[in-house]
C-alpha positions in Angstrom: 8.4 1.8 -23.0 6.5 -1.4 -21.7 4.6 -1.3 -18.3 6.9 -2.6 -16.1 9.9 0.1 -16.9 6.9 2.5 -16.6 6.0 1.0 -13.0 10.0 1.6 -12.0 9.7 5.5 -12.8 6.9 5.4 -9.7 9.0 5.7 -7.1 7.6 5.5 -3.4 7.1 9.6 -3.0 5.4 9.5 -6.7 3.2 6.5 -5.7 1.9 8.7 -2.7 1.0 11.6 -4.6 -0.3 9.9 -8.0 -2.6 8.1 -5.6 -3.7 11.1 -3.8 -4.2 13.4 -6.9 -6.0 10.1 -8.9 -8.8 10.7 -5.7 -9.1 14.3 -6.8 -7.5 17.3 -8.5 -5.5 19.1 -5.8 -3.2 21.8 -5.2 0.4 21.3 -3.4 -0.9 22.4 0.2 -4.1 20.2 -0.4 -1.9 17.4 -0.9 0.1 18.2 2.2 -2.9 18.3 4.2 -4.1 14.8 2.8 -0.6 13.5 3.9 -1.5 15.3 7.7 -5.2 14.2 8.4 -4.3 10.9 7.4 -1.6 10.1 9.2 0.7 8.8 6.5 4.0 10.3 7.7 3.3 7.6 10.3 3.5 4.7 7.5 5.6 6.4 4.4 8.5 8.6 3.8 7.1 11.5 2.4 8.3 15.3 3.5 6.4 18.0 3.0 9.3 20.1 0.6 9.3 17.2 -1.3 5.7 17.4 -2.7 6.8 20.3 -5.3 9.3 18.0 -6.9 7.8 15.1 -7.0 4.2 16.6 -8.7 7.0 18.2 -11.2 8.3 14.9 -11.7 5.3 13.1 -12.4 4.3 15.9 -15.1 7.6 15.4 -17.0 6.8 11.5 -16.7 3.2 12.4 -18.3 1.7 10.8 -15.2 0.0 14.1 -14.3 -1.1 17.5 -15.5 -2.2 20.8 -14.2 -4.3 24.0 -14.9 -4.2 27.4 -13.4 -6.7 28.8 -11.2 -7.2 32.0 -9.1 -8.4 32.1 -5.8 -8.3 35.2 -3.6 -6.2 37.0 -6.2 -4.0 34.3 -6.0 -2.4 32.2 -8.5 -3.0 28.2 -7.7 -1.7 25.4 -10.1 -4.5 22.1 -9.8 -2.9 18.6 -10.5 -5.2 15.8 -11.8 -4.0 12.8 -12.9 -3.6 11.7 -17.0 -5.6 8.6 -18.5 -1.4 7.2 -18.7 -0.8 7.9 -14.8 -4.3 6.0 -14.1 -3.1 3.2 -16.0 0.5 3.1 -14.3 -0.9 3.6 -10.9 -3.2 0.3 -11.4 -1.1 -1.7 -12.3 1.4 -0.7 -9.6 -1.3 -1.4 -7.2 -2.3 -4.6 -8.3 1.2 -5.9 -8.4 2.5 -4.8 -4.9 -0.9 -6.3 -3.3 -0.3 -9.4 -5.5 3.2 -9.5 -4.5 3.5 -8.8 -0.6 4.7 -11.7 1.6 5.3 -9.9 4.7 8.6 -7.9 4.2 8.6 -4.5 5.7 7.6 -2.7 2.7 6.1 1.2 3.0 4.5 0.5 -0.4 2.4 -2.1 0.6 0.8 -0.2 3.0 0.0 3.0 0.2 -1.1 0.1 -2.2 -3.6 -1.4 0.4 -4.7 2.1 1.1 -5.7 2.4 -2.6 -7.1 -1.5 -2.9 -10.5 0.3 -4.2 -9.5 1.1 -7.4 -9.0 -2.9 -8.3 -12.5 -4.4 -8.9 -13.6 -7.4 -6.5 -11.4 -9.8 -9.2 -8.5 -8.1 -9.1 -8.5 -8.1 -5.4 -8.6 -11.7 -4.8 -6.2 -12.1 -7.4 -3.9 -9.9 -5.9 -4.3 -11.1 -2.4 -4.9 -14.7 -3.2 -1.6 -14.9 -5.1 0.2 -12.9 -1.9 -1.3 -15.1 0.6 -0.1 -18.6 -1.5 3.7 -16.3 -1.4 3.2 -16.1 2.2 2.2 -20.0 2.5 5.3 -21.2 0.8 7.6 -18.7 2.2 6.9 -20.5 5.7 7.5 -23.5 4.4 10.9 -22.6 3.4 11.8 -21.3 6.3 10.4 -24.1 8.7 12.8 -26.6 6.3 15.5 -24.6 6.9 14.5 -24.3 10.6 14.4 -28.1 11.1 18.1 -28.2 9.3 19.3 -26.3 12.4 17.1 -27.2 14.5 20.3 -28.9 17.2 21.7 -25.0 17.0 21.4 -22.2 19.6 18.8 -19.9 20.5 20.3 -17.1 18.3 20.4 -18.8 15.5 17.1 -20.7 15.7 15.2 -17.4 16.5 16.0 -16.3 13.3 13.8 -18.2 11.8 11.0 -18.3 14.4 10.4 -14.7 14.4 10.0 -14.0 11.0 7.5 -17.4 10.7 5.5 -15.9 13.3 5.4 -12.6 11.9 4.2 -14.7 8.4 1.6 -16.6 9.9 0.0 -12.8 11.6 0.4 -11.4 7.8 -1.2 -14.6 6.5 -4.0 -14.1 9.4 -4.4 -10.7 7.9 -4.4 -10.9 4.3 -6.9 -14.1 4.8 -9.5 -12.1 6.5 -9.2 -9.3 3.9 -9.4 -12.0 1.4 -12.5 -13.2 3.1 -14.2 -9.3 3.6 -13.5 -9.0 -0.4 -15.6 -12.0 -1.3 -18.6 -10.5 0.7 -21.1 -8.7 -1.1 -20.5 -5.9 1.8 -17.6 -6.8 3.8 -16.7 -5.3 7.2 -14.2 -3.1 7.8 -13.0 -4.4 11.3 -12.1 -8.2 12.4 -14.7 -9.6 14.9 -12.1 -9.9 17.4 -11.2 -6.5 17.2 -14.6 -5.4 17.9 -14.6 -7.6 20.8 -11.4 -5.7 22.1 -13.3 -2.5 21.4 -16.2 -2.7 23.1 -14.7 -4.5 26.4 -12.2 -1.7 26.4 -15.5 0.5 26.4 -16.7 -1.1 29.8 -13.4 -0.9 31.7 
C-alpha cells in the first residue's frame, strides 16, 4: 500500500486519536480527558463513545498497538503509536498544512495542533505552499469578480466574501511562517498582544 493509500485510511477521528497517542501512550479515558481539557470538541467532531471504536480501527490498520496494566485492581489497556503509524501521521500533517487554501476544514486545525511534529524545513515548505495556493485562489476569484462586476450584490458578494476570508487566512499563515523562520518565534501576534493589554486596562 502506498503512503497516499495509507493516509486515506486516516479519517478525521483517527487523525485526532493517533495524534494524541503520538504525544504519549494513553488509555481511552485519558484520551477523552485530553480532548475535553484542550477544548477540542469545539473545533473537531469526535464523540466520547467513538474513541474505543477509533482505537480498535487504528490497531487493525497497524497504526497503534497496546499493552495491559493493572491499576487499583483494574485492568487497563494502554495504547501507543507504532512506527508505521508515526510515519503515516507525519505525512498526513505535512500534506494537510501544505495544501490548505482557507476552506473550512477541521483537519487543518488538527494538523496545525501537531505542527511540532515537522522540522523547520518541512514547516516552511508546507506553509509556503499553502500561502501560494491562497494567492492563486484570490487571483482566480478577483478575475471572476471582474467578469461579474455589473451583476447585483447577491452575485458579487459571493466572490467578495471568500476573497476577504482568503486574505485573512493568508495574513495568518504569513505570520506563522515569519515566526517559524525565527530562532525563537512568538506564539501570539503583536496586534493581539496590544489588544490584550488594552483590555486589561479597561
